[in-house]
C-alpha positions as CSV (number, residue, x, y, z in Angstrom):
1,M,97.2,116.9,208.7
2,I,94.4,116.9,207.3
3,E,92.6,114.6,209.4
4,R,94.4,116.8,212.9
5,V,92.1,119.5,211.4
6,L,89.1,117.3,211.0
7,W,89.3,116.0,214.5
8,A,89.8,119.7,216.3
9,L,87.0,121.3,214.2
10,L,84.6,118.5,215.7
11,A,86.6,119.2,219.3
12,L,85.3,122.6,218.1
13,L,82.2,121.2,216.9
14,H,81.9,120.6,221.6
15,V,83.4,122.5,222.7
16,V,80.7,125.5,223.6
17,P,78.6,121.8,225.3
18,A,81.3,121.0,227.0
19,F,81.8,124.8,228.9
20,A,78.1,124.2,229.7
21,L,79.6,121.9,232.7
22,L,81.6,124.6,234.6
23,R,79.2,127.0,233.5
24,P,75.5,125.9,233.9
25,S,74.2,129.0,232.9
26,L,74.7,128.1,229.2
27,I,72.1,125.0,230.1
28,S,69.1,127.5,229.7
29,Q,70.3,128.7,226.7
30,L,71.2,126.3,224.9
31,Y,68.2,123.5,225.7
32,G,65.8,126.3,226.8
33,V,65.8,124.8,229.8
34,D,64.9,126.4,233.2
35,A,67.3,125.8,236.1
36,G,66.7,123.7,239.1
37,G,64.6,120.7,237.8
38,P,65.7,116.9,237.3
39,V,65.8,117.9,233.3
40,F,68.3,120.7,234.1
41,A,70.5,117.7,236.0
42,L,70.3,115.4,233.5
43,L,71.8,118.1,230.8
44,H,74.1,119.3,233.1
45,H,75.6,116.4,233.4
46,R,75.3,116.0,230.3
47,A,77.7,118.1,229.9
48,A,80.0,116.1,230.7
49,L,79.8,113.4,228.4
50,F,80.4,116.5,225.4
51,L,83.7,117.0,227.6
52,V,84.1,113.8,226.8
53,V,83.2,113.9,223.2
54,F,85.4,116.8,223.4
55,V,88.6,115.9,224.8
56,V,88.7,112.4,222.8
57,A,88.1,114.6,219.4
58,L,91.0,116.5,220.5
59,W,93.1,113.9,221.7
60,A,92.7,112.4,218.0
61,A,93.2,115.8,216.8
62,I,97.0,114.8,218.3
63,D,97.3,110.8,218.5
64,P,96.0,109.2,215.5
65,A,95.8,105.9,217.7
66,V,93.1,106.9,219.1
67,R,90.8,107.9,216.2
68,K,89.1,104.8,215.5
69,L,88.0,104.7,219.0
70,A,87.6,108.6,218.8
71,S,85.1,107.5,215.0
72,I,83.1,105.3,217.2
73,A,82.5,107.5,220.0
74,V,82.1,111.1,218.5
75,S,79.6,109.4,215.9
76,I,77.6,108.0,218.2
77,S,76.9,111.4,220.1
78,V,76.6,112.6,216.4
79,V,74.1,110.2,214.8
80,S,72.0,109.2,218.0
81,F,71.1,113.4,218.7
82,L,70.2,113.7,215.0
83,V,67.9,110.5,215.1
84,I,66.3,111.5,218.4
85,Y,66.1,115.1,217.6
86,W,63.8,113.8,214.0
87,Q,62.1,111.3,216.1
88,A,60.9,114.2,218.6
89,G,59.6,116.0,215.6
90,A,62.4,118.8,215.5
91,P,61.8,120.7,218.5
92,V,62.2,124.3,217.6
93,S,64.5,124.8,220.7
94,L,66.9,122.3,219.8
95,R,67.4,123.1,216.1
96,T,70.7,125.0,216.6
97,I,72.7,122.1,217.5
98,A,70.6,119.5,215.6
99,I,72.2,122.4,212.1
100,A,75.5,122.7,214.1
101,D,75.4,119.0,214.3
102,L,74.6,118.4,210.7
103,V,77.3,121.3,210.1
104,G,79.5,118.7,211.8
105,L,78.0,115.5,210.4
106,P,80.2,116.0,206.9
107,I,83.8,116.5,208.6
108,L,83.0,113.1,210.6
109,A,82.2,111.1,208.0
110,C,85.5,112.7,206.0
111,A,87.4,112.0,209.7
112,T,85.9,108.3,209.8
113,W,87.0,107.4,206.8
114,L,90.9,108.3,207.3
115,A,90.5,106.9,210.4
116,W,89.3,103.4,209.3
117,R,90.8,103.2,205.2
118,A,93.8,100.6,204.8
119,R,96.9,101.8,204.7
Protein backbone atom coordinates (compact mmCIF):
# COMPACT_ATOMS: atom_id res chain seq x y z
CA MET A 1 0.00 0.00 0.00
CA ILE A 2 2.81 2.43 0.85
CA GLU A 3 4.31 1.91 -2.61
CA ARG A 4 1.05 2.92 -4.26
CA VAL A 5 0.93 6.08 -2.18
CA LEU A 6 4.55 6.97 -2.99
CA TRP A 7 4.03 6.50 -6.73
CA ALA A 8 0.76 8.45 -6.61
CA LEU A 9 2.59 11.31 -4.87
CA LEU A 10 5.28 11.25 -7.57
CA ALA A 11 2.58 11.32 -10.25
CA LEU A 12 0.95 14.26 -8.47
CA LEU A 13 4.29 16.09 -8.40
CA HIS A 14 4.39 15.92 -12.21
CA VAL A 15 0.74 16.65 -12.99
CA VAL A 16 1.04 20.47 -13.18
CA PRO A 17 3.99 20.57 -15.60
CA ALA A 18 2.28 17.82 -17.63
CA PHE A 19 -0.94 19.84 -17.71
CA ALA A 20 1.02 22.62 -19.45
CA LEU A 21 0.80 20.49 -22.59
CA LEU A 22 -2.95 21.15 -22.65
CA ARG A 23 -2.76 24.64 -21.17
CA PRO A 24 0.36 26.34 -22.60
CA SER A 25 -0.23 29.51 -20.57
CA LEU A 26 1.11 27.55 -17.60
CA ILE A 27 4.51 27.51 -19.30
CA SER A 28 4.87 31.25 -18.82
CA GLN A 29 3.77 30.94 -15.18
CA LEU A 30 6.03 27.99 -14.39
CA TYR A 31 9.17 29.05 -16.24
CA GLY A 32 8.83 32.80 -16.80
CA VAL A 33 9.10 32.45 -20.58
CA ASP A 34 7.08 34.54 -23.02
CA ALA A 35 4.84 32.70 -25.48
CA GLY A 36 5.75 32.44 -29.12
CA GLY A 37 9.50 31.91 -29.09
CA PRO A 38 11.58 28.81 -29.65
CA VAL A 39 12.25 28.37 -25.93
CA PHE A 40 8.50 28.38 -25.34
CA ALA A 41 8.08 25.69 -28.00
CA LEU A 42 10.82 23.61 -26.37
CA LEU A 43 9.17 23.93 -22.98
CA HIS A 44 5.83 23.00 -24.52
CA HIS A 45 7.47 19.80 -25.74
CA ARG A 46 8.93 19.37 -22.24
CA ALA A 47 5.36 19.34 -20.96
CA ALA A 48 4.70 16.32 -23.19
CA LEU A 49 7.68 14.59 -21.60
CA PHE A 50 6.27 15.42 -18.17
CA LEU A 51 3.06 13.77 -19.27
CA VAL A 52 5.12 10.63 -19.91
CA VAL A 53 6.67 10.87 -16.43
CA PHE A 54 3.21 11.42 -14.92
CA VAL A 55 1.75 8.39 -16.74
CA VAL A 56 4.70 6.18 -15.79
CA ALA A 57 4.44 7.15 -12.12
CA LEU A 58 0.68 6.66 -12.12
CA TRP A 59 1.12 3.30 -13.84
CA ALA A 60 3.66 2.32 -11.17
CA ALA A 61 1.09 3.16 -8.52
CA ILE A 62 -1.23 0.60 -10.10
CA ASP A 63 1.13 -2.08 -11.45
CA PRO A 64 4.15 -3.23 -9.41
CA ALA A 65 5.69 -4.79 -12.53
CA VAL A 66 6.63 -1.36 -13.93
CA ARG A 67 8.09 0.12 -10.73
CA LYS A 68 11.74 -0.62 -11.54
CA LEU A 69 11.46 1.06 -14.94
CA ALA A 70 9.42 3.88 -13.45
CA SER A 71 12.09 4.48 -10.82
CA ILE A 72 14.68 4.91 -13.57
CA ALA A 73 12.50 7.24 -15.66
CA VAL A 74 11.37 9.44 -12.78
CA SER A 75 14.89 9.54 -11.31
CA ILE A 76 16.35 10.72 -14.60
CA SER A 77 13.74 13.49 -14.76
CA VAL A 78 14.06 14.70 -11.17
CA VAL A 79 17.80 14.33 -10.65
CA SER A 80 18.78 15.75 -14.04
CA PHE A 81 16.66 18.84 -13.45
CA LEU A 82 18.21 19.43 -10.03
CA VAL A 83 21.74 19.01 -11.39
CA ILE A 84 21.07 21.34 -14.33
CA TYR A 85 19.38 23.84 -12.01
CA TRP A 86 22.42 23.98 -9.70
CA GLN A 87 24.83 24.14 -12.64
CA ALA A 88 22.85 27.09 -14.01
CA GLY A 89 23.42 28.99 -10.79
CA ALA A 90 20.05 28.19 -9.18
CA PRO A 91 17.98 30.72 -11.15
CA VAL A 92 15.27 32.34 -9.05
CA SER A 93 12.66 31.81 -11.79
CA LEU A 94 13.07 28.03 -11.41
CA ARG A 95 13.29 27.89 -7.62
CA THR A 96 9.73 26.67 -7.08
CA ILE A 97 10.31 23.76 -9.45
CA ALA A 98 13.59 22.90 -7.73
CA ILE A 99 11.89 22.96 -4.33
CA ALA A 100 9.13 20.68 -5.61
CA ASP A 101 11.73 18.24 -6.95
CA LEU A 102 13.69 18.41 -3.69
CA VAL A 103 10.51 17.59 -1.76
CA GLY A 104 9.91 14.69 -4.14
CA LEU A 105 13.46 13.35 -3.85
CA PRO A 106 12.99 11.42 -0.57
CA ILE A 107 9.68 10.06 -1.87
CA LEU A 108 11.43 8.94 -5.03
CA ALA A 109 14.32 7.44 -3.05
CA CYS A 110 11.93 5.41 -0.92
CA ALA A 111 9.85 4.28 -3.92
CA THR A 112 13.03 3.33 -5.79
CA TRP A 113 14.42 1.38 -2.84
CA LEU A 114 11.13 -0.50 -2.46
CA ALA A 115 11.03 -1.25 -6.18
CA TRP A 116 14.57 -2.66 -6.29
CA ARG A 117 14.83 -4.40 -2.91
CA ALA A 118 15.24 -8.16 -2.87
CA ARG A 119 12.05 -9.95 -1.87
